[in-house]
Structure formats: C-alpha cells, structure tokens
MARGU-813187 format. One record per residue (C-alpha): residue number from 1; chain; x, y, z. Coordinates in pm, whole numbers, plus 32768, in hexadecimal, padded with zeros to 4 digits. Layout:
// MARGU-813187
+-----+------+------+------+------+
: pos : unit :    X :    Y :    Z :
+-----+------+------+------+------+
: NUM :    A :    X :    Y :    Z :
...
+-----+------+------+------+------+
//
This chain:
// MARGU-813187
+-----+------+------+------+------+
: pos : unit :    X :    Y :    Z :
+-----+------+------+------+------+
:   1 :    A : 8000 : 8000 : 8000 :
:   2 :    A : 8082 : 8159 : 7FA2 :
:   3 :    A : 808D : 825A : 80BB :
:   4 :    A : 8073 : 83D3 : 808C :
:   5 :    A : 80A5 : 84AA : 81C0 :
:   6 :    A : 804D : 8615 : 8183 :
:   7 :    A : 8044 : 876B : 8224 :
:   8 :    A : 7FD4 : 88C2 : 81AF :
:   9 :    A : 8033 : 8A25 : 8209 :
:  10 :    A : 7F3D : 8B41 : 81DC :
:  11 :    A : 7F1E : 8CB9 : 81E5 :
:  12 :    A : 7DE6 : 8D93 : 81F6 :
:  13 :    A : 7D1D : 8D94 : 80B4 :
:  14 :    A : 7D29 : 8F0D : 8095 :
:  15 :    A : 7C7C : 8F08 : 7F41 :
:  16 :    A : 7B46 : 8E71 : 7FDF :
:  17 :    A : 7B6F : 8F57 : 810B :
:  18 :    A : 7B5F : 9084 : 8026 :
:  19 :    A : 7A20 : 9008 : 7F82 :
:  20 :    A : 7976 : 8FA3 : 80C6 :
:  21 :    A : 79C1 : 90DF : 8187 :
:  22 :    A : 79DD : 91E6 : 8076 :
:  23 :    A : 7B4C : 922B : 80B3 :
:  24 :    A : 7BBF : 9299 : 7F5A :
:  25 :    A : 7CE9 : 9381 : 7F6A :
:  26 :    A : 7D85 : 92E8 : 80A1 :
:  27 :    A : 7ECE : 922C : 809C :
:  28 :    A : 7EDA : 90B6 : 80D0 :
:  29 :    A : 7F61 : 90E8 : 822F :
:  30 :    A : 7E4A : 91DA : 8289 :
:  31 :    A : 7D3C : 90FA : 81F6 :
:  32 :    A : 7DC2 : 8FD8 : 82C4 :
:  33 :    A : 7DBC : 90B0 : 83FD :
:  34 :    A : 7C4C : 90FA : 83C2 :
:  35 :    A : 7C0B : 8F86 : 8391 :
:  36 :    A : 7CC2 : 8F30 : 84D3 :
:  37 :    A : 7C06 : 9042 : 858E :
:  38 :    A : 7AB4 : 8FC4 : 8514 :
:  39 :    A : 7B13 : 8E65 : 857C :
:  40 :    A : 7B6E : 8EDD : 86D9 :
:  41 :    A : 7A1B : 8F86 : 86EE :
:  42 :    A : 796C : 8E45 : 8681 :
:  43 :    A : 7A1A : 8D78 : 878C :
:  44 :    A : 7A0E : 8E72 : 88A7 :
:  45 :    A : 7B85 : 8EA5 : 888D :
:  46 :    A : 7BD3 : 8D33 : 88B4 :
:  47 :    A : 7C84 : 8D10 : 8764 :
:  48 :    A : 7CD4 : 8DCA : 8627 :
:  49 :    A : 7D0E : 8C85 : 8569 :
:  50 :    A : 7C3C : 8CA7 : 8430 :
:  51 :    A : 7B25 : 8BBD : 83CC :
:  52 :    A : 7B81 : 8AB4 : 82CE :
:  53 :    A : 7AF0 : 8B5B : 8199 :
:  54 :    A : 7BC5 : 8C93 : 81D5 :
:  55 :    A : 7D14 : 8BE2 : 81B5 :
:  56 :    A : 7DE4 : 8BDA : 8077 :
:  57 :    A : 7EE0 : 8AC1 : 8047 :
:  58 :    A : 8046 : 8B2D : 7FFF :
:  59 :    A : 80F7 : 89E1 : 8038 :
:  60 :    A : 80A5 : 886E : 802E :
:  61 :    A : 81B7 : 877F : 809A :
:  62 :    A : 81A7 : 8606 : 807A :
:  63 :    A : 8260 : 84C9 : 80D2 :
:  64 :    A : 821A : 83BA : 7FD3 :
:  65 :    A : 8277 : 8253 : 8029 :
:  66 :    A : 824A : 8151 : 7F19 :
:  67 :    A : 82D9 : 7FF5 : 7F03 :
:  68 :    A : 83F6 : 8083 : 7E34 :
:  69 :    A : 845B : 81C5 : 7EE1 :
:  70 :    A : 8428 : 82D3 : 7FE7 :
:  71 :    A : 8413 : 8441 : 7F86 :
:  72 :    A : 83CD : 8582 : 8046 :
:  73 :    A : 8392 : 86D1 : 7F9E :
:  74 :    A : 82B6 : 8805 : 7F85 :
:  75 :    A : 81D7 : 87FC : 7E53 :
:  76 :    A : 8214 : 88EB : 7D35 :
:  77 :    A : 82FD : 8A15 : 7D45 :
:  78 :    A : 830D : 8B3B : 7E35 :
:  79 :    A : 8248 : 8C12 : 7D3F :
:  80 :    A : 814F : 8B04 : 7CDA :
:  81 :    A : 7FE5 : 8B7D : 7CE8 :
:  82 :    A : 7F01 : 8ADC : 7DE6 :
:  83 :    A : 7E37 : 8A28 : 7CDA :
:  84 :    A : 7F72 : 897B : 7C5D :
:  85 :    A : 7FC5 : 88FD : 7DBB :
:  86 :    A : 7E66 : 8873 : 7DDF :
:  87 :    A : 7E6D : 87C6 : 7C8D :
:  88 :    A : 7FBA : 8722 : 7CDA :
:  89 :    A : 7F3B : 86A5 : 7E29 :
:  90 :    A : 7DF9 : 860E : 7DA5 :
:  91 :    A : 7EA2 : 8582 : 7C6E :
:  92 :    A : 7F89 : 84C5 : 7D59 :
:  93 :    A : 7E5B : 842B : 7E02 :
:  94 :    A : 7DC9 : 83CA : 7CB2 :
:  95 :    A : 7F12 : 832B : 7C4A :
:  96 :    A : 7F79 : 8271 : 7D87 :
:  97 :    A : 7E34 : 8244 : 7E51 :
:  98 :    A : 7F0C : 825C : 7F8A :
:  99 :    A : 7EB8 : 824C : 80F7 :
: 100 :    A : 7EAE : 83BC : 8154 :
: 101 :    A : 7F58 : 8417 : 829C :
: 102 :    A : 7F32 : 8563 : 8350 :
: 103 :    A : 7F41 : 860E : 849F :
: 104 :    A : 7DF7 : 86C2 : 84DA :
: 105 :    A : 7D98 : 868C : 8370 :
: 106 :    A : 7C2A : 8647 : 83BC :
: 107 :    A : 7BFC : 878B : 8479 :
: 108 :    A : 7CD3 : 8873 : 83A8 :
: 109 :    A : 7D98 : 8804 : 8275 :
: 110 :    A : 7C87 : 8746 : 81C0 :
: 111 :    A : 7B6E : 8845 : 81F3 :
: 112 :    A : 7C57 : 8955 : 8172 :
: 113 :    A : 7CB1 : 887D : 8046 :
: 114 :    A : 7B3D : 884A : 8006 :
: 115 :    A : 7AEF : 89BF : 8000 :
: 116 :    A : 7C1E : 8A15 : 7F2D :
: 117 :    A : 7BD6 : 88FB : 7E3A :
: 118 :    A : 7A72 : 897D : 7E1E :
: 119 :    A : 7AF3 : 8ADC : 7DD8 :
: 120 :    A : 7BE1 : 8A6D : 7CC6 :
: 121 :    A : 7B01 : 8962 : 7C2B :
: 122 :    A : 7BF4 : 8846 : 7C75 :
: 123 :    A : 7B8A : 86EA : 7C05 :
: 124 :    A : 7BDE : 85DC : 7D05 :
: 125 :    A : 7B09 : 84A9 : 7CBD :
: 126 :    A : 7BDF : 83B1 : 7D7B :
: 127 :    A : 7BDD : 8484 : 7EB4 :
: 128 :    A : 7A61 : 84AA : 7EB2 :
: 129 :    A : 7A20 : 833B : 7E60 :
: 130 :    A : 793E : 8292 : 7F60 :
: 131 :    A : 78EF : 814B : 7EAF :
: 132 :    A : 780A : 81A9 : 7D90 :
: 133 :    A : 7915 : 8162 : 7C89 :
: 134 :    A : 7A0B : 8097 : 7D58 :
: 135 :    A : 7974 : 7FA9 : 7E56 :
: 136 :    A : 7ABA : 7F96 : 7F1A :
: 137 :    A : 7A7E : 80FF : 7F86 :
: 138 :    A : 7928 : 80BA : 801C :
: 139 :    A : 79B1 : 804C : 816B :
: 140 :    A : 7B01 : 80FA : 815F :
: 141 :    A : 7B11 : 8251 : 80BC :
: 142 :    A : 7BBB : 83A0 : 80F1 :
: 143 :    A : 7A88 : 8453 : 8175 :
: 144 :    A : 7A12 : 837E : 8299 :
: 145 :    A : 7AB1 : 83EA : 83E0 :
: 146 :    A : 7AC9 : 8285 : 8460 :
: 147 :    A : 7B5F : 81E7 : 8328 :
: 148 :    A : 7CD4 : 81A3 : 82FF :
: 149 :    A : 7CFD : 821A : 8196 :
: 150 :    A : 7D32 : 836E : 8231 :
: 151 :    A : 7DDE : 8348 : 8382 :
: 152 :    A : 7DD7 : 8489 : 844D :
: 153 :    A : 7ED5 : 8429 : 8554 :
: 154 :    A : 7E72 : 8539 : 8648 :
: 155 :    A : 7D08 : 84C6 : 8636 :
: 156 :    A : 7D51 : 8351 : 8649 :
: 157 :    A : 7E4F : 8363 : 8763 :
: 158 :    A : 7D61 : 8439 : 8831 :
: 159 :    A : 7C4F : 8335 : 8808 :
: 160 :    A : 7B85 : 8439 : 8743 :
: 161 :    A : 7B64 : 8506 : 8882 :
: 162 :    A : 7BD1 : 8670 : 885A :
: 163 :    A : 7C20 : 8684 : 89CE :
: 164 :    A : 7D41 : 8597 : 8987 :
: 165 :    A : 7DC9 : 864C : 8853 :
: 166 :    A : 7F3F : 8693 : 885E :
: 167 :    A : 801D : 877E : 8792 :
: 168 :    A : 80F6 : 86E4 : 8683 :
: 169 :    A : 8230 : 877E : 8717 :
: 170 :    A : 81EF : 86EA : 886F :
: 171 :    A : 81B0 : 858A : 87F3 :
: 172 :    A : 82D4 : 8590 : 86FF :
: 173 :    A : 83BE : 860B : 8810 :
: 174 :    A : 8338 : 850A : 8906 :
: 175 :    A : 8395 : 83F9 : 880D :
: 176 :    A : 84F3 : 8480 : 87D3 :
: 177 :    A : 84AD : 8523 : 8681 :
: 178 :    A : 8516 : 868B : 8639 :
: 179 :    A : 83C2 : 8734 : 864C :
: 180 :    A : 83A8 : 889D : 85DC :
: 181 :    A : 84F3 : 894B : 859F :
: 182 :    A : 84DE : 8ABE : 85EF :
: 183 :    A : 839D : 8B12 : 8534 :
: 184 :    A : 822F : 8AC8 : 8571 :
: 185 :    A : 80E9 : 8AF5 : 84B7 :
: 186 :    A : 80B8 : 8C45 : 8563 :
: 187 :    A : 81EB : 8CC8 : 84AB :
: 188 :    A : 817B : 8C6B : 834C :
: 189 :    A : 80BA : 8DAA : 82F6 :
: 190 :    A : 81D6 : 8E91 : 835A :
: 191 :    A : 82D3 : 8DB8 : 82A3 :
: 192 :    A : 81F4 : 8DB9 : 8170 :
: 193 :    A : 81CD : 8F34 : 8175 :
: 194 :    A : 8347 : 8F53 : 8190 :
: 195 :    A : 836F : 8E84 : 8053 :
: 196 :    A : 83FF : 8D59 : 810B :
: 197 :    A : 8328 : 8C54 : 805E :
: 198 :    A : 8450 : 8B65 : 8049 :
: 199 :    A : 8467 : 8B67 : 81C5 :
: 200 :    A : 82F2 : 8B1D : 81D8 :
: 201 :    A : 8318 : 89F8 : 80EA :
: 202 :    A : 8440 : 8971 : 81B0 :
: 203 :    A : 8377 : 8989 : 82F2 :
: 204 :    A : 8258 : 88D0 : 824C :
: 205 :    A : 8346 : 87BD : 81DD :
: 206 :    A : 83D0 : 8787 : 833B :
: 207 :    A : 8271 : 877D : 83CC :
: 208 :    A : 8205 : 8670 : 82D9 :
: 209 :    A : 833B : 85A0 : 831D :
: 210 :    A : 82F5 : 85B0 : 8493 :
: 211 :    A : 8196 : 8537 : 8442 :
: 212 :    A : 821A : 8417 : 8371 :
: 213 :    A : 830D : 83AB : 8481 :
: 214 :    A : 81F2 : 83A5 : 857F :
: 215 :    A : 812B : 82D4 : 8486 :
: 216 :    A : 8245 : 81D5 : 847A :
: 217 :    A : 8239 : 81B8 : 85F6 :
: 218 :    A : 80BE : 8197 : 85E2 :
: 219 :    A : 80E4 : 807B : 84E7 :
: 220 :    A : 81DA : 7FD3 : 85D5 :
: 221 :    A : 80DD : 7FF1 : 86EF :
: 222 :    A : 7FCD : 7F5E : 8612 :
: 223 :    A : 80A6 : 7E35 : 85B8 :
: 224 :    A : 80B1 : 7E9F : 844A :
: 225 :    A : 822A : 7ECA : 8469 :
: 226 :    A : 8318 : 7DE9 : 8523 :
: 227 :    A : 842A : 7E81 : 85F7 :
: 228 :    A : 851D : 7E2D : 84E0 :
: 229 :    A : 8435 : 7EC0 : 83DA :
: 230 :    A : 8409 : 7FFF : 84A3 :
: 231 :    A : 8581 : 8023 : 84C9 :
: 232 :    A : 85B2 : 7FEB : 8355 :
: 233 :    A : 84B0 : 80F8 : 82FE :
: 234 :    A : 8555 : 81F6 : 83E7 :
: 235 :    A : 86A5 : 81A0 : 8350 :
: 236 :    A : 8613 : 81DE : 81F8 :
: 237 :    A : 85A1 : 8338 : 8263 :
: 238 :    A : 86FC : 8389 : 82E6 :
: 239 :    A : 879A : 8313 : 81A0 :
: 240 :    A : 86B3 : 83F1 : 80D5 :
: 241 :    A : 8700 : 8521 : 81AD :
: 242 :    A : 8876 : 84E0 : 819F :
: 243 :    A : 8862 : 850D : 8026 :
: 244 :    A : 87B3 : 8660 : 804C :
: 245 :    A : 888A : 8799 : 8052 :
: 246 :    A : 877A : 888A : 80C4 :
: 247 :    A : 87CC : 8926 : 8218 :
: 248 :    A : 867F : 88CF : 82B9 :
: 249 :    A : 86BA : 875E : 8277 :
: 250 :    A : 8815 : 8769 : 8309 :
: 251 :    A : 8786 : 881A : 843A :
: 252 :    A : 8677 : 8710 : 8450 :
: 253 :    A : 877B : 85FA : 844C :
: 254 :    A : 884F : 86A4 : 8556 :
: 255 :    A : 871F : 86D0 : 8638 :
: 256 :    A : 86B7 : 8565 : 8600 :
: 257 :    A : 8811 : 84E4 : 8654 :
: 258 :    A : 8842 : 85BC : 878A :
+-----+------+------+------+------+
//
C-alpha cells in the first residue's frame, strides 16, 4: 500500500476578505488585520484564527512511500499558484490511491483543501469516491472520519476525543523526533509577507516528515511493522535526508541525532 503523508501551510485569503468586507484599496496586511479583528469579535477574543474558508494555501508538503522509494518534498515551486498546488496534490491521489496520513487533517487541512478545490474548480474523483464507482471505497474511503484510508494521527491517537488532542511538536519530541525547528504556524503569515516563501515551504516539509515518523511508530504499535521493519524504515528516512543538501534537512538530521 502506498502512503502519502501531507501537510499544508496557509495565509489569510485577502482576496475573499476584500469582497466580503468591502475593503478595496487596503493593503494585504491591512485586510488581514481586519479579518483577524472580525474573528476576535466573533469568538469573544478567544482566537483570531480564521475560519476554514478564509485560508489560502501557499504550501503543500508530502512524504510519499511506495514499494520502490521514499520521497519528501513541497509540491510545485515557490511561485506556483494555489490551483497548481491543489491539482498536483489530487493528481497524486488519483495516481497512487495512497493511504493519506495527516496531523489534524480532519479538522483543518482537508476542509481547507475542500474549499480551495471548490474555488478553483479542481477535479478530484478518487478523493471523493465513496463506493459508487469503486466498491472497495464503500467501507474505507478518504471522507469517513473512522476509516483508515485517511489516517488523522492526532484524531486516532486521541481516541477521537478532542480533550485528548496533542500538538504535533509535543508528540514528535516525546518520541525523540526533531519536532518544529524555530518556526511555527503562527509565523507563516509574517514570513510570507516578508517574501520568505522558501522558509515556509521548508517548515511545511519538516512538519510532514515529523508526521510520517509518528505514523511509522503508530504502525509499529498496531503490529503492521515489526521492530526490524520499523528500524529499517527510519534508516531509510535518514538515508534520504543524508542525500539532501538543503539546510533545513541537515538541521533536522542534527536534531534527530542529538
């Protein structure tokens, strides 16, 4: 079975913000500030984190494990339009029919992908399959929260109880993996405004690799990997990273080995 771990990074959808709130003439930063302010008002000051339909995707990173190889990368190029990132992601699902793996994907990543796919008119028949055309998807598809074809590790490990949800960084660190390395999701908008999209993509890549490593440990716990098999898979990850010259991967390796 092919496995595709994924993670997205988002910024405020200022184009929609302008249309919704009549903010023509304001800069992107100012439009976003209005959006954050309205969100704080909605929640009584509890959060300014925008609702799902007001996020725009600027990076999608994946780990793809097939029987032949392991690869980790951010889709497209730093200047790729959002629609291109979405097409690449869903075309991968159509091609490989993988087990999708995420951290908080049910509550955040997938709903955002749904809204953005709707906006851009993205065709994703394999993702939306529920058994009408392929009977094997009737009892195991990407959309059902309790199916394994999409495994939201945060959801599953918490027993589907939000009171038991844990941050990716905490669980990765607990297991001896690097976790987040000097940047968090809260930094993405400022980094994006500063033109540091490459740093955002690198951050997304390290997040998805942490997710994949936790998935390997989960498979060990389930008995789907032996101790030897788990060790071999971790060794494979290290080998792949050793061949990468990008600084964030070298930092990841150093943190993993420390």
